[in-house]
N, C-alpha and C positions, 0 to 999 in steps of 0.2 A: 859390207866390204870397205866402202868409202862413204863418209857421212855427206850429207846433201849439200852443206856449205862448202866443203872442200871440192866436191865434184863441180859445183858451179863456179868456184873461184878459179880452179886450174882448167875447167873446161872453157874458159874465155879464149884461150889460146887457139881453140879449134872453132871459133864462130865463123870464120870465112868458109870453112869446110862444111860446117853446119847449114849455113845459107844455101849451099848447093843440094844437100841431102835432105832439106826439108820436104821435097816432093815425095819422099818414101811415105810420109804420112800427111796426105793433104788435109788442111784444116785443123792443123794441130794446136794452133792458138785457140781456137774455139773449143777444142776438146780438153785442153788444160783448163780454160775457163769453167767449162760445164763440171769437169771432174774435181774442181775445187782446189787446183794446183796453180798457186799465183806465180808462174814463172813464164817469161816470154818464150815462145816456141824455139827460137833459134838458140837461146841459152840452155834450154831442156835438152835439145839434140845434141849441143856442144858437150854438156855434162855426160850424155849418153857415149859419146866418142871416147871421152876420156876414161871412163869407167870400163868400156869395152878394152881399151889399150892396157889398162891395168890388168884385166882378166887375161890378156894375151900374154903379158909378161909372167903371170903366175903359172898359166898352163905351160908355157915355154920351159920355165924352170922346172916344174914337175915332170915333163916329158923328158928333159934332158937328164935329169936325175934317174928316171926310170930306164932310159936308154943306157946309161953308164953302168946300172946295176945289170942290165941284160947283157951288155958286152962283156962285164966282168964274169958272168956265169955262163957265157956263150950261148945266150938264148936269143940273141937279137937277130930277127929275120927281116926280109922285106916287108912281109905282111904287118908286123908289129910296127915298124917304121912308119909305114903308110897310115895306120891307125893313129898314131901319135901326132903326124902332121895334120891329119884331118881334125883330130881334137883340137890342136891349136888354132886352126883356121876356122872351123864352123862353128864352134861352140861360141866364141865371141860375136860371131855374125849373127847367130840366133838369138843371143842375149840382146844385142842392139836393136834387132828388129822387135823384139818383145818390149824393150824399154821404151821404144819410140810410140808403139801402139798401145802401152800401158795406160795413158790418159783416156782413151776411147773405153777400156774396160772399166776404169774407174768412174767415168760418166755414166756407163750402163748400170752399175751397181747404184749409184746415186739416183739415177732415174727410177729404179725399182722401189728404192725406199721412200721416194718423194711420192710415187703414184700410190703407195699404200696409205699415206696419210692426208693426201691433198684434199680429199672429200670432206673429211672432219675438220681441217683447218678452215677451209672455205666456208663450210657450214657455221662454225663458231664467229667468223667474221660476219656472216649474214645475220645471225641472231643478234649479235651486239649492235650492229648498225640498225637493225629493224627495232631495237629497243631504245634507240636514241643516243648511243654511245658514238662518239667521233670515230672516224674511221682509223685515225691514228692510234687511239687508245685500243681499238679493236685488234689492229696490228700488233700493239705492244703486248696485249694478252695472248695472242698466238705465239709470239715469240718467247714468252715465258711459259707457254704450255708444253704438253709431253708429245710433239709431234715429229720427234727426231730431226731429219735434215731440214724439214720444212721450217721448224721452229728456229733453227740455226740460220737459215737464210733470212727469214723475217727479222731476226735480231740484227743482222748485218743492215738491212733495210732501215730499221728503227734507228739505229746508231747513226746512219748517214742523215736521216730526216733531222735528228737532234743536232748534228753538226752543221746544220744549214742548208743541206740539200733540198731542192723542192720536193714535195711529196711525190708528185707524178714522175719526176726524173728519178727518184730513188726506186720506185716501183718498176720503172722501165729497165733500170740496170738489173734488178731482180729478174726480170723476164729474160734478160740477155745471158745471165751467168748460169741459170738452172737447165739441166738437161731434159727435164720432163716437158713433153708437149702439152699435157694437160694444163700444167701450172702456167706455162708460158701464155697459151691462149686465154686463161682465166684472168691473169694479170693485164693482158692487153686490152681485153673487153673491159675490164675495170677501169683502166686509165683512160681509155677512150670515152667511157660513161663520165668520169670526172671532169674530163675537159670539155665536154659538151654540156655539162651541168643537168644531165638526165638523173632519174631516181636510181640512186645506188644500191638501195636496198632491193628493188625490184630486178635490177641487173645481177646482184649477187645471187638472188634466187634462181634466175635463169641459168647462171653459171653453175650453181649446185645441181640443178636438174640435168644439165648438160652432161657434168661430170659422171652423175649416177648413171644415166643412160648409156654413156659410152662404156664404162666398166662393166654394166651388165651386157652390153654387146659384145665386149672381149671375152666374157665368161662364157657365153653362148657359142661364140666361135671356137672357144678352146674345147668345149664339151663336144662339138661337132668333129673336132680333130681327133679327139680321143677314141671314137669308134673305129675308124680305119687303123689307128695305131694299135688299139688292142687286138684287132684281128691279126695285124702283121706280128704281134708278140706271140700270140698262140699258135701261128703257123711256123714261126722260127724255133719257138722254145719248146713246143709240145709235138706238132705234128712232124716236123722235119726230122729230129732225132729218132722218133719211133718208127716212121715209115722209111726214113733213110737207112736205118740199120737193117730193116728187113730187106730193101733193095739191094744193099751192099752184101748182105749174107747170100742172097741168091746169085748176084753177079760174081761174088767170090767163089762159089761152089762150081760156077760154070768156068770163070777164066782163071781158077785156082790163085786167087788173090787172097792174102793174108788179111782177114778182117780185123784182126787185134790192133793194127794201127789206127784204123777209124774209131775204135773204142777209146783209144788215148788221145785222139784229136778232139772229140766231141766235148768233154767237160770243160777244157780251157775255152773252146769256142764259145760254149754257153755262157761262161763267167763274163767274157769280154762283152758279149752281145747284151748281158744284164746291166752291166755298167754304162754301155753306150746307150742302152734304151732309157735307163732312168735319168741319165743326164739329158737326153734330148727331150723327154717329157717335162722335166723340171725346167729346161731353159724355155720352152714354149708356154709355160703357165702364166698369164698375165698378172702383173702386180697390182691387186685391186684391194680396196678396203670396204667394200660393200658386200 
């Protein structure tokens, strides 16, 4: 609808209002950083206000056009007017709330992609350092590897080191901007080991073991959650429709209730439940690489 550059440029006029609205999404600056969106939080919210106002104008114009057509054909009613008014008011509000919370969703997606590759990336660094390769060269190899978001973040760190940023400071910046707690903790432990002068290879070995055990623990917890979820699925999708129909037929014969309406309701309900259940199971699955 509007390019990012134009939204940021024209949104500057709403920075004062954005400053008061930033409490809608606490920690938005951190979410933007972890989501890979290099925009200050106030400017991002201001851009969202501008885009929402554009949406209000478009919806108002469309609603006015529909109202004129309805008046011309004698179809304009109070109910239709209320729907158009609600459309103009609530759709931009819903869009603005989604826009403000989008960085959190983006950070969650990045977190999942990082957690899938972090074990393999740390393991490569561990192997390279153990074979005598300097840690910078090990980081460079990971940045050129096939580790998705992890390689991209390491590439930024390598470029910072090459531009003159101290190695421990560049790694600390990496820890701050990634949303994955596993990678954050690994980098923090590595930096502390480098500063204290302890064995880096031994530290990386401990980090690798820690990450593997954590992901294995997450998978065991997920497997334990699947048992009650599968029972719920069998109950709702198999038991309730069959027994429920029997109960409704008996009650319908007693209370003279038309059971045909229940037959029409059950299939859409099962479809909605299937979609909801698959989404719930998929969202609970931990992002692991082991």
